[in-house]
C-alpha positions as CSV (number, residue, x, y, z in Angstrom):
1,X,-47.8,-38.6,-27.0
2,X,-50.1,-36.5,-24.7
3,X,-50.7,-32.8,-24.6
4,X,-49.5,-31.2,-21.4
5,X,-49.9,-27.7,-20.3
6,X,-47.5,-25.8,-18.2
7,X,-46.5,-24.1,-15.8
8,X,-49.6,-24.4,-13.1
9,X,-49.6,-21.6,-12.0
10,X,-48.1,-18.0,-11.3
11,X,-44.9,-19.3,-12.3
12,X,-43.4,-15.8,-13.7
13,X,-39.8,-16.5,-13.1
14,X,-37.3,-19.3,-12.8
15,X,-35.0,-17.1,-10.2
16,X,-35.3,-18.4,-6.5
17,X,-38.2,-21.1,-7.4
18,X,-36.4,-24.1,-5.7
19,X,-35.4,-24.4,-2.0
20,X,-31.6,-23.8,-1.2
21,X,-29.6,-24.1,1.9
22,X,-27.6,-20.9,2.6
23,X,-24.2,-21.2,4.2
24,X,-25.5,-21.4,7.8
25,X,-27.5,-24.5,7.0
26,X,-30.9,-22.8,6.9
27,X,-33.1,-23.8,4.2
28,X,-34.5,-20.9,2.2
29,X,-37.5,-21.8,0.6
30,X,-38.6,-21.3,-2.7
31,X,-40.5,-17.9,-3.5
32,X,-44.0,-17.7,-3.3
33,X,-46.2,-16.1,-6.0
34,X,-48.8,-14.3,-3.6
35,X,-52.1,-13.5,-6.2
36,X,-55.3,-12.3,-4.9
37,X,-58.3,-14.5,-6.0
38,X,-59.7,-12.3,-8.4
39,X,-56.6,-12.1,-10.5
40,X,-55.8,-15.7,-10.1
41,X,-59.2,-16.3,-12.3
42,X,-59.1,-13.7,-14.4
43,X,-55.7,-13.7,-15.4
44,X,-53.5,-16.7,-14.4
45,X,-55.8,-19.6,-14.5
46,X,-57.9,-18.5,-17.6
47,X,-55.5,-20.1,-20.2
48,X,-55.5,-23.4,-18.3
49,X,-59.3,-23.4,-18.2
50,X,-59.3,-23.2,-22.0
51,X,-56.8,-25.8,-22.3
52,X,-58.7,-28.1,-19.7
53,X,-61.9,-27.5,-22.0
54,X,-59.9,-28.4,-25.0
55,X,-59.2,-31.7,-23.6
56,X,-55.7,-31.3,-22.1
57,X,-54.5,-34.5,-21.2
58,X,-52.1,-33.4,-18.1
59,X,-51.3,-30.4,-16.2
60,X,-47.6,-29.9,-15.0
61,X,-47.4,-27.9,-11.8
62,X,-44.4,-25.6,-11.2
63,X,-41.6,-25.6,-8.7
64,X,-42.5,-22.4,-6.8
65,X,-44.9,-21.5,-4.1
66,X,-48.6,-20.1,-4.6
67,X,-50.0,-18.0,-1.6
68,X,-47.1,-19.9,0.8
69,X,-47.9,-23.3,-0.7
70,X,-45.8,-25.1,-3.1
71,X,-47.2,-25.4,-6.7
72,X,-47.3,-29.1,-6.7
73,X,-48.8,-29.7,-3.0
74,X,-51.3,-26.8,-3.1
75,X,-54.8,-27.8,-2.5
76,X,-56.4,-24.8,-3.6
77,X,-55.1,-24.5,-6.9
78,X,-54.7,-28.3,-7.6
79,X,-58.0,-29.7,-6.1
80,X,-59.8,-26.6,-5.7
81,X,-59.6,-25.0,-8.8
82,X,-58.1,-27.3,-11.0
83,X,-60.1,-30.4,-10.6
84,X,-63.0,-28.9,-9.0
85,X,-64.2,-25.6,-10.4
86,X,-62.6,-26.5,-13.7
87,X,-63.6,-30.0,-13.9
88,X,-60.3,-31.4,-15.0
89,X,-60.3,-35.0,-15.5
90,X,-57.0,-35.9,-16.5
91,X,-53.5,-36.0,-14.1
92,X,-51.6,-33.5,-12.8
93,X,-47.9,-34.2,-12.8
94,X,-45.0,-32.4,-11.1
95,X,-42.3,-30.5,-13.2
96,X,-39.1,-32.3,-13.4
97,X,-38.0,-32.6,-9.4
98,X,-40.9,-30.0,-8.4
99,X,-42.1,-32.8,-5.9
100,X,-41.7,-31.6,-2.5
101,X,-43.6,-33.9,-0.4
102,X,-45.2,-37.5,-0.8
103,X,-48.5,-37.7,1.0
104,X,-49.4,-34.2,1.5
105,X,-48.6,-33.9,-2.2
106,X,-50.7,-36.7,-3.1
107,X,-53.6,-35.4,-0.9
108,X,-53.3,-31.8,-2.7
109,X,-54.1,-33.3,-5.9
110,X,-50.5,-34.1,-7.4
111,X,-51.1,-37.6,-9.5
112,X,-47.5,-38.1,-10.9
113,X,-43.9,-37.0,-9.8
114,X,-41.6,-36.5,-12.1
115,X,-39.2,-38.1,-13.3
116,X,-39.7,-40.6,-10.1
117,X,-36.4,-41.5,-8.7
118,X,-34.6,-40.3,-11.9
119,X,-33.2,-37.0,-10.6
120,X,-32.9,-35.1,-7.3
121,X,-34.7,-32.0,-6.1
122,X,-35.0,-29.3,-3.6
123,X,-36.1,-32.2,-1.2
124,X,-34.7,-35.5,-2.5
125,X,-31.5,-36.9,-3.9
126,X,-30.7,-39.0,-7.0
127,X,-32.2,-42.4,-6.5
128,X,-35.0,-41.5,-4.2
129,X,-38.6,-40.9,-5.0
130,X,-41.4,-39.5,-2.5
131,X,-43.7,-41.5,-4.3
132,X,-42.9,-45.3,-4.9
133,X,-42.0,-47.4,-2.0
134,X,-43.4,-44.6,0.4
135,X,-46.9,-44.3,-1.5
136,X,-47.0,-48.0,-0.8
137,X,-46.3,-47.6,3.1
138,X,-48.5,-44.8,3.2
139,X,-51.3,-46.9,2.0
140,X,-50.3,-49.8,4.2
141,X,-50.3,-47.6,7.4
142,X,-53.4,-46.0,6.7
143,X,-51.8,-42.5,5.9
144,X,-53.1,-42.4,2.3
145,X,-56.3,-43.7,1.4
146,X,-56.6,-46.2,-1.3
147,X,-59.6,-44.6,-3.0
148,X,-57.2,-41.5,-3.6
149,X,-54.8,-44.3,-5.2
150,X,-57.2,-45.4,-7.3
151,X,-58.2,-42.0,-8.3
152,X,-54.7,-41.2,-9.4
153,X,-54.6,-44.6,-11.6
154,X,-57.8,-43.6,-13.1
155,X,-56.5,-40.0,-14.3
156,X,-52.8,-41.3,-15.6
157,X,-54.8,-44.0,-17.6
158,X,-58.3,-42.2,-18.9
159,X,-56.1,-40.2,-21.4
160,X,-54.0,-43.5,-22.3
161,X,-57.2,-45.2,-23.3
162,X,-59.1,-41.9,-24.7
163,X,-56.2,-41.5,-27.0
164,X,-56.3,-45.2,-28.1
165,X,-52.5,-45.4,-26.9
166,X,-53.3,-49.2,-25.9
167,X,-53.2,-49.7,-29.8
168,X,-50.3,-52.1,-30.5
169,X,-49.7,-50.1,-33.8
170,X,-47.7,-47.5,-32.2
171,X,-44.5,-47.1,-33.4
172,X,-41.4,-48.0,-31.1
173,X,-38.7,-45.4,-29.7
174,X,-36.1,-45.0,-32.2
175,X,-33.1,-46.4,-31.0
176,X,-31.0,-43.5,-31.8
177,X,-32.6,-41.5,-29.0
178,X,-30.3,-43.6,-26.9
179,X,-27.5,-42.6,-28.6
180,X,-28.6,-38.7,-28.2
181,X,-28.8,-38.9,-24.5
182,X,-32.4,-39.0,-24.3
183,X,-32.2,-42.3,-21.6
184,X,-29.4,-44.4,-20.5
185,X,-28.9,-47.9,-19.6
186,X,-28.5,-46.4,-15.8
187,X,-32.3,-46.6,-16.5
188,X,-32.3,-49.9,-16.7
189,X,-35.0,-50.6,-14.3
190,X,-37.6,-49.1,-16.6
191,X,-38.8,-50.7,-19.7
192,X,-38.4,-48.6,-22.7
193,X,-40.0,-49.9,-26.1
194,X,-37.2,-49.5,-28.3
195,X,-36.9,-51.1,-31.9
196,X,-37.4,-50.8,-35.1
197,X,-35.1,-48.4,-37.7
198,X,-32.6,-46.1,-36.2
199,X,-32.7,-42.4,-37.3
200,X,-35.8,-42.4,-39.2
201,X,-36.7,-39.5,-40.9
202,X,-40.3,-38.5,-40.3
203,X,-40.1,-34.9,-41.3
204,X,-42.3,-35.2,-44.3
205,X,-42.9,-31.4,-45.5
206,X,-42.3,-30.0,-42.4
207,X,-39.9,-27.7,-44.0
208,X,-42.1,-26.0,-45.9
209,X,-44.7,-25.5,-43.0
210,X,-41.9,-24.3,-40.7
211,X,-41.1,-21.7,-43.5
212,X,-45.0,-20.7,-43.6
213,X,-45.2,-20.2,-40.0
214,X,-42.0,-18.4,-39.4
215,X,-43.0,-15.9,-42.4
216,X,-46.6,-15.2,-41.2
217,X,-45.7,-14.6,-37.7
218,X,-43.4,-11.5,-38.6
219,X,-44.3,-8.6,-37.0
220,X,-43.5,-5.2,-38.8
221,X,-43.2,-2.6,-36.4
222,X,-41.6,0.3,-38.9
223,X,-41.8,0.8,-42.5
224,X,-40.4,4.4,-43.3
225,X,-41.0,5.4,-46.9
226,X,-41.9,1.7,-47.9
227,X,-38.5,0.4,-47.5
228,X,-40.0,-3.0,-47.7
229,X,-40.5,-5.0,-49.7
230,X,-37.7,-4.7,-51.8
231,X,-38.5,-6.0,-55.3
232,X,-35.3,-5.6,-56.8
233,X,-31.9,-7.1,-55.8
234,X,-29.8,-4.3,-54.7
235,X,-26.2,-4.1,-56.0
236,X,-24.4,-3.4,-52.9
237,X,-26.1,-5.4,-49.4
238,X,-24.9,-5.4,-46.0
239,X,-25.5,-7.9,-43.3
240,X,-24.6,-7.3,-39.6
241,X,-25.1,-8.5,-36.1
242,X,-24.6,-11.7,-34.5
243,X,-27.8,-13.2,-35.2
244,X,-27.1,-13.4,-38.9
245,X,-24.9,-16.5,-39.3
246,X,-24.5,-19.9,-38.7
247,X,-24.8,-21.2,-35.0
248,X,-21.2,-21.1,-33.8
249,X,-22.6,-24.4,-31.4
250,X,-23.5,-26.2,-34.2
251,X,-27.1,-27.9,-34.4
252,X,-27.4,-28.5,-30.9
253,X,-29.3,-26.6,-28.5
254,X,-27.7,-23.1,-28.6
255,X,-26.1,-22.3,-24.9
256,X,-26.4,-18.9,-23.5
257,X,-22.8,-18.2,-24.1
258,X,-23.0,-18.9,-27.8
259,X,-22.1,-15.4,-29.1
260,X,-22.7,-15.7,-32.8
261,X,-25.6,-17.5,-34.4
262,X,-29.1,-17.1,-35.6
263,X,-31.6,-17.8,-32.6
264,X,-34.1,-20.3,-33.9
265,X,-35.2,-22.2,-30.6
266,X,-35.3,-21.4,-27.2
267,X,-33.0,-23.0,-25.0
268,X,-33.6,-25.8,-22.3
269,X,-36.6,-28.0,-22.4
270,X,-37.8,-25.7,-25.0
271,X,-35.2,-26.6,-27.5
272,X,-34.7,-29.0,-30.4
273,X,-32.2,-30.6,-32.0
274,X,-32.1,-29.1,-35.4
275,X,-31.2,-31.3,-38.7
276,X,-30.2,-28.2,-40.8
277,X,-30.7,-24.4,-40.3
278,X,-30.9,-21.6,-42.8
279,X,-29.5,-18.6,-41.6
280,X,-30.4,-15.1,-42.5
281,X,-26.9,-14.4,-44.0
282,X,-26.9,-17.5,-46.2
283,X,-30.6,-16.8,-47.3
284,X,-29.5,-13.2,-48.4
285,X,-26.5,-14.5,-50.3
286,X,-28.5,-17.1,-52.0
287,X,-31.0,-14.3,-52.8
288,X,-28.2,-11.9,-53.8
289,X,-27.0,-14.7,-56.6
290,X,-29.8,-13.4,-58.6
291,X,-28.1,-10.3,-60.1
292,X,-24.9,-11.2,-61.4
293,X,-23.0,-8.0,-59.8
294,X,-24.4,-7.9,-56.2
295,X,-22.0,-7.6,-53.5
296,X,-22.8,-8.8,-49.7
297,X,-20.5,-7.6,-47.0
298,X,-21.0,-8.5,-43.8
299,X,-19.8,-8.4,-40.2
300,X,-21.4,-10.9,-37.4
301,X,-18.9,-10.0,-34.7
302,X,-20.8,-7.5,-32.3
303,X,-18.0,-6.7,-30.6
304,X,-15.8,-5.9,-33.9
305,X,-18.7,-4.1,-35.6
306,X,-18.9,-0.6,-33.7
307,X,-14.8,0.0,-34.3
308,X,-15.0,-1.1,-38.2
309,X,-18.4,0.5,-38.8
310,X,-16.6,4.4,-37.1
311,X,-17.1,6.8,-39.7
312,X,-13.1,7.6,-39.7
313,X,-12.9,3.5,-40.5
314,X,-15.4,3.2,-43.4
315,X,-14.0,2.8,-46.8
316,X,-10.5,1.4,-45.5
317,X,-9.4,-1.9,-46.4
318,X,-10.5,-3.5,-43.1
319,X,-13.8,-2.3,-43.5
320,X,-17.2,-1.8,-45.8
321,X,-16.6,-0.8,-49.2
322,X,-18.8,0.6,-50.8
323,X,-21.6,1.7,-48.1
324,X,-24.4,-0.6,-49.1
325,X,-27.7,0.5,-50.6
326,X,-29.5,-1.5,-48.0
327,X,-28.0,-2.8,-44.6
328,X,-29.8,-5.5,-42.5
329,X,-28.9,-5.9,-39.0
330,X,-29.9,-9.0,-37.4
331,X,-30.3,-9.1,-33.7
332,X,-30.6,-11.5,-30.8
333,X,-32.2,-12.1,-27.5
334,X,-31.7,-15.4,-26.2
335,X,-34.4,-17.2,-23.8
336,X,-34.0,-20.9,-22.2
337,X,-35.4,-22.4,-19.4
338,X,-33.5,-21.8,-16.2
339,X,-32.2,-18.2,-16.5
340,X,-34.0,-15.0,-16.1
341,X,-33.1,-11.5,-17.9
342,X,-32.3,-8.6,-15.8
343,X,-33.2,-5.9,-18.4
344,X,-34.9,-5.6,-22.1
345,X,-31.7,-5.0,-23.9
346,X,-30.5,-7.1,-26.9
347,X,-27.9,-9.5,-26.5
348,X,-23.9,-8.8,-27.4
349,X,-24.2,-5.1,-27.7
350,X,-26.8,-5.4,-30.1
351,X,-28.2,-1.6,-29.7
352,X,-24.5,-0.2,-30.5
353,X,-24.9,-2.6,-33.6
354,X,-27.7,-0.6,-35.0
355,X,-26.6,2.7,-34.1
356,X,-23.0,1.9,-35.8
357,X,-24.7,0.5,-39.0
358,X,-27.6,3.2,-39.0
359,X,-24.4,6.0,-38.9
360,X,-23.1,5.1,-42.2
361,X,-25.9,3.5,-43.6
362,X,-29.4,5.5,-44.7
363,X,-31.3,2.3,-45.4
364,X,-31.0,0.2,-42.2
365,X,-33.6,-2.5,-41.8
366,X,-33.3,-4.5,-38.2
367,X,-34.5,-7.8,-37.8
368,X,-35.0,-8.9,-34.1
369,X,-34.9,-12.8,-33.1
370,X,-36.1,-12.8,-29.7
371,X,-38.5,-14.2,-27.1
372,X,-39.2,-11.4,-25.0
373,X,-40.0,-7.7,-24.9
374,X,-37.1,-5.3,-26.0
375,X,-36.5,-1.7,-25.6
376,X,-35.8,-0.3,-29.1
377,X,-33.9,3.2,-28.4
378,X,-32.8,3.2,-31.7
379,X,-36.3,2.8,-33.5
380,X,-36.4,6.7,-34.2
381,X,-33.1,6.9,-35.6
382,X,-33.7,8.6,-39.1
383,X,-31.6,5.9,-41.1
384,X,-33.6,3.2,-39.5
385,X,-36.0,2.6,-42.3
386,X,-37.6,-0.6,-41.2
387,X,-38.0,-3.2,-38.1
388,X,-39.2,-6.6,-38.0
389,X,-39.6,-8.8,-34.9
390,X,-39.3,-12.6,-36.1
391,X,-39.0,-14.1,-32.8
392,X,-38.1,-17.7,-32.8
393,X,-38.5,-19.3,-36.3
394,X,-36.9,-22.7,-36.5
395,X,-34.5,-24.0,-38.9
396,X,-36.2,-22.0,-42.1
397,X,-35.4,-18.7,-40.2
398,X,-33.2,-17.3,-43.1
399,X,-35.9,-18.5,-45.6
400,X,-38.9,-17.3,-43.6
401,X,-37.4,-13.6,-43.2
402,X,-36.1,-13.2,-46.8
403,X,-40.1,-14.2,-48.2
404,X,-41.2,-11.0,-46.0
405,X,-38.1,-8.8,-47.3
406,X,-38.9,-9.4,-50.9
407,X,-42.6,-9.3,-50.6
408,X,-43.7,-13.0,-51.5
409,X,-45.1,-13.1,-48.2
410,X,-46.7,-10.0,-46.5
411,X,-46.2,-9.5,-43.0
412,X,-49.3,-10.1,-41.0
413,X,-47.9,-10.7,-37.1
414,X,-49.3,-8.7,-34.4
415,X,-47.4,-8.0,-31.1
416,X,-48.2,-10.2,-28.2
417,X,-47.1,-7.5,-25.5
418,X,-46.5,-4.0,-25.3
419,X,-43.2,-2.3,-26.2
420,X,-42.4,0.6,-24.3
421,X,-40.3,3.8,-24.5
422,X,-38.7,3.2,-21.1
423,X,-38.3,0.5,-18.8
424,X,-39.6,2.5,-16.3
425,X,-43.1,2.6,-18.4
426,X,-43.8,-1.0,-17.3
427,X,-45.2,-1.5,-13.7
428,X,-43.1,-4.5,-13.0
429,X,-39.5,-5.6,-12.9
430,X,-38.7,-8.4,-15.7
431,X,-37.9,-10.3,-12.6
432,X,-37.9,-10.0,-9.1
433,X,-34.1,-10.5,-8.1
434,X,-34.4,-8.3,-5.0
435,X,-36.7,-10.8,-2.7
436,X,-34.3,-13.8,-3.6
437,X,-31.3,-12.4,-1.8
438,X,-32.7,-12.6,1.9
439,X,-31.5,-15.0,4.8
440,X,-35.1,-15.3,6.1
441,X,-36.4,-19.0,5.0
442,X,-39.6,-17.7,4.3
443,X,-38.5,-14.5,2.9
444,X,-38.8,-15.1,-0.9
445,X,-42.1,-13.6,-1.7
446,X,-43.4,-11.7,-4.6
447,X,-46.4,-9.9,-4.2
448,X,-48.6,-9.5,-7.1
449,X,-49.8,-6.2,-6.2
450,X,-50.4,-4.7,-9.7
451,X,-53.6,-7.3,-10.0
452,X,-54.8,-7.4,-13.5
453,X,-52.8,-4.3,-14.4
454,X,-50.5,-6.1,-16.7
455,X,-49.0,-5.3,-20.2
456,X,-51.7,-3.1,-22.2
457,X,-54.1,-3.1,-19.1
458,X,-51.4,-1.3,-17.4
459,X,-50.5,1.2,-20.0
460,X,-54.5,2.1,-20.3
461,X,-55.0,2.6,-16.9
462,X,-51.8,4.8,-16.3
463,X,-52.4,7.0,-19.6
464,X,-48.9,5.6,-21.1
465,X,-48.1,5.9,-24.7
466,X,-46.1,2.8,-25.8
467,X,-43.8,2.6,-28.7
468,X,-45.6,-0.2,-29.9
469,X,-48.6,-1.1,-28.6
470,X,-50.0,-4.7,-28.0
471,X,-51.7,-6.0,-30.8
472,X,-49.9,-3.7,-33.3
473,X,-47.9,-4.7,-36.5
474,X,-48.0,-3.1,-40.2
475,X,-49.1,-4.6,-43.6
476,X,-47.5,-3.8,-47.0
477,X,-51.4,-2.9,-47.5
478,X,-54.0,-1.3,-45.6
479,X,-56.9,-2.4,-43.9
480,X,-59.9,-0.6,-42.3
481,X,-62.8,-1.8,-40.2
482,X,-66.2,-0.4,-40.5
483,X,-69.8,-0.9,-38.5
484,X,-69.9,-3.1,-35.7
485,X,-73.3,-4.8,-34.6
486,X,-74.2,-6.5,-31.7
487,X,-76.9,-9.9,-31.6
488,X,-78.0,-11.5,-28.2
489,X,-78.4,-14.9,-29.0
490,X,-80.6,-15.4,-26.2
491,X,-83.7,-13.4,-26.5
492,X,-85.2,-13.8,-22.9
493,X,-83.5,-12.5,-19.7
494,X,-80.2,-13.5,-18.6
495,X,-79.4,-14.1,-15.1
496,X,-76.4,-12.9,-13.5
497,X,-75.0,-16.0,-12.2
498,X,-74.8,-19.4,-13.7
499,X,-77.4,-22.0,-12.8
500,X,-75.8,-24.2,-9.7
501,X,-78.0,-27.2,-10.5
502,X,-75.9,-28.3,-13.5
503,X,-72.9,-30.4,-13.3
504,X,-69.2,-29.1,-13.9
505,X,-67.9,-30.1,-17.0
506,X,-63.9,-29.9,-18.5
507,X,-63.5,-26.5,-18.4
508,X,-66.0,-25.3,-15.7
509,X,-69.3,-24.5,-15.4
510,X,-71.2,-25.1,-18.5
511,X,-73.2,-21.9,-18.5
512,X,-70.0,-19.9,-18.6
513,X,-69.5,-21.3,-22.4
514,X,-73.3,-20.2,-23.4
515,X,-72.8,-17.6,-26.5
516,X,-74.8,-14.6,-24.8
517,X,-74.0,-11.7,-27.5
518,X,-72.8,-12.1,-31.4
519,X,-70.6,-9.1,-32.6
520,X,-69.7,-8.4,-36.1
521,X,-67.7,-5.9,-37.9
522,X,-66.6,-5.5,-41.6
523,X,-63.1,-5.7,-42.7
524,X,-61.8,-4.1,-46.0
525,X,-58.3,-4.4,-47.6
526,X,-58.0,-0.9,-48.9
527,X,-54.7,-1.1,-50.5
528,X,-52.9,-2.2,-53.8
529,X,-51.6,-5.5,-52.1
530,X,-53.3,-8.8,-51.0
531,X,-52.7,-9.6,-47.2
532,X,-53.9,-10.8,-44.2
533,X,-54.9,-8.9,-40.9
534,X,-55.9,-9.6,-37.2
535,X,-58.9,-7.5,-36.2
536,X,-59.1,-7.8,-32.5
537,X,-62.5,-7.2,-29.9
538,X,-61.9,-5.6,-26.8
539,X,-64.5,-5.3,-24.4
540,X,-65.0,-2.7,-21.5
541,X,-66.5,-3.8,-18.2
542,X,-69.1,-1.1,-16.7
543,X,-66.9,0.4,-13.9
544,X,-69.5,1.6,-11.4
545,X,-70.9,-2.0,-10.8
546,X,-67.5,-3.8,-11.0
547,X,-65.0,-4.2,-8.1
548,X,-62.0,-2.0,-8.0
549,X,-59.2,-2.9,-10.2
550,X,-61.2,-3.7,-13.3
551,X,-59.4,-2.9,-16.2
552,X,-60.1,-0.1,-19.0
553,X,-60.6,-2.7,-21.8
554,X,-59.7,-6.5,-22.1
555,X,-59.0,-8.6,-25.3
556,X,-62.0,-11.0,-25.8
557,X,-61.4,-12.1,-29.1
558,X,-59.3,-12.1,-32.4
559,X,-59.4,-13.5,-35.8
560,X,-56.6,-13.8,-38.8
561,X,-58.4,-13.1,-42.1
562,X,-56.7,-12.9,-45.8
563,X,-58.2,-10.6,-48.1
564,X,-57.4,-9.7,-51.8
565,X,-57.0,-5.8,-52.9
566,X,-60.1,-4.1,-52.6
567,X,-62.4,-6.9,-50.8
568,X,-64.1,-7.1,-47.7
569,X,-65.2,-9.8,-45.1
570,X,-67.2,-9.9,-42.1
571,X,-65.6,-10.9,-39.1
572,X,-68.2,-12.6,-36.5
573,X,-66.9,-12.8,-32.7
574,X,-68.8,-14.6,-30.0
575,X,-69.3,-13.6,-26.3
576,X,-69.9,-16.2,-23.7
577,X,-71.1,-15.8,-20.1
578,X,-67.6,-15.8,-19.1
579,X,-66.3,-13.1,-21.1
580,X,-68.9,-10.7,-19.7
581,X,-68.5,-11.7,-16.2
582,X,-66.2,-10.8,-13.2
583,X,-64.8,-13.1,-10.7
584,X,-67.0,-12.5,-7.5
585,X,-64.4,-13.2,-4.6
586,X,-67.2,-13.3,-1.9
587,X,-69.7,-15.4,-3.8
588,X,-67.1,-17.8,-5.4
589,X,-69.0,-17.4,-8.8
590,X,-68.4,-15.7,-12.3
591,X,-70.8,-12.8,-12.1
592,X,-72.2,-10.5,-15.2
593,X,-72.4,-7.1,-13.7
594,X,-75.2,-4.9,-14.3
595,X,-74.4,-1.7,-16.5
596,X,-73.4,-0.8,-20.0
597,X,-70.5,-2.5,-21.7
598,X,-68.6,-1.5,-24.4
599,X,-67.6,-3.4,-27.4
600,X,-64.6,-2.3,-29.6
601,X,-63.0,-3.7,-32.8
602,X,-59.8,-2.3,-34.0
603,X,-56.3,-3.4,-35.3
604,X,-54.3,-3.0,-32.3
605,X,-55.2,-2.1,-28.4
606,X,-54.6,1.6,-29.4
607,X,-56.2,1.6,-32.7
608,X,-59.7,1.0,-32.4
609,X,-61.8,1.6,-35.4
610,X,-65.5,1.0,-34.3
611,X,-67.4,0.6,-30.9
612,X,-70.8,-0.1,-29.2
613,X,-72.3,0.2,-26.1
614,X,-74.9,-2.7,-25.0
615,X,-76.3,-4.3,-21.6
616,X,-76.3,-7.9,-21.0
617,X,-78.6,-8.3,-18.3
618,X,-81.3,-5.7,-19.4
619,X,-82.7,-6.3,-22.6
620,X,-84.0,-3.4,-25.1
């Protein structure tokens, strides 16, 4: 097993990613993500730089094009940024079927084509590889240098030996993998190290770990009148929504068409075959047994719920009676490799279910299992007392959310995106379908004209108030942040540019990771319960000495800390040279601007508690 980071780079949708042939026989090339140089460095390649610095073994290039060239044959992004600027020593592999050329891709920086001849792509058919014999022929006729082939081999084998994978004690592949179709007899030309015990159970204490992760990632968005936690089991409980029940498609990966079933893992290559799943309904039923006369009523068909819960029907034999003391609504937003969503609405009429339940139940608690942003028009309904985002929690789904509902776990998750009031508040569509429906061979163009102004950066610039801001998340206790101290780690002068005499290391120029400023703040649990929170460090660059397109503020650090009631702790953030630099497109270097920065620490992007100004290039 080796680590692989994907998809490199600017791969923001699947629709239109591959070349297609229209009815007239014209090849329509995959879309091109057109991204300016500064945005590429400060937004899209930034996380890949961190992965390279952390020692990732391989980088997977995407299907789509970047500034006109396919990602797996783009010399600027593969050789220029990844291998030269970031000093990546591992190998670049294609996504499955994303190799669009042979020699051109290799000379641009592609080291491995996947999965060889085992599937077709936009350029090939099953059984044909653009590498393989074609690579051999290219070397023999002088089209491809042997030194580049040696470089490919070195890059592929370096992680293998670095991770001691030549050790003979590695276990063989479980034979049951073949029964599940992970590989088959049609791949007989490939040597698979299969053997040993079939159907091995390697889970260990994974269930407890999954449950812990699921509970700790829950983000509490609303908690009116302390509706949560629920300490005493209610006499009457209602459970609604198609996400509450067991998966109707069983334990295999959920298909997009599955109308009923809790959403535990993503689809496509993001899926996993579950060994069991605890649905929210199952967990709540089990919890309710702790009270002998507790009644759990449920409706998990989203199409039937609005009609059955109409006020004129409630109390009749085919509906809910009596009205529950608490009503849980579980809704989903299925995400998968391949298809793209065209809107932010919850699946299967989810919003109507919330409104229907809230029309009869004055204590409606909504839980969403979603892999993306959702609009919540019902969030301000007076009978919606609590809202939680539980994302994709895995097979302990029901137990994890019940731990939060009952207060066994104090929620501490924070939003990794901004939830807006309206779809029009976002400056880009969730997916660009318009540019895909064209007849021009090179017409699929997606221009990233927003630059760095995505998510909270856009909302800050435009002055738009979000429903729930980036970094937001409530707790059953309260926290405060006091004081902010800044300490330069280098008492001398700091140069605006890195020292070019130093050799590039994995992750980029070593000077970029030199710690220049230490930031400290004091966090106190001011409530009555123990809990965790996530203080966040934001940085405002001097607007007068940085180029146009510089955000109002950018996230530069965060730390999750646990505190007993009444206790305090100092959190420390370290600002590196790269953190306080912008990418100078003329000098092609990271440059620290002159002028005054501002460090801000808070509990969300809009809840800043303390701030302090400082200069990097001028010491006081």
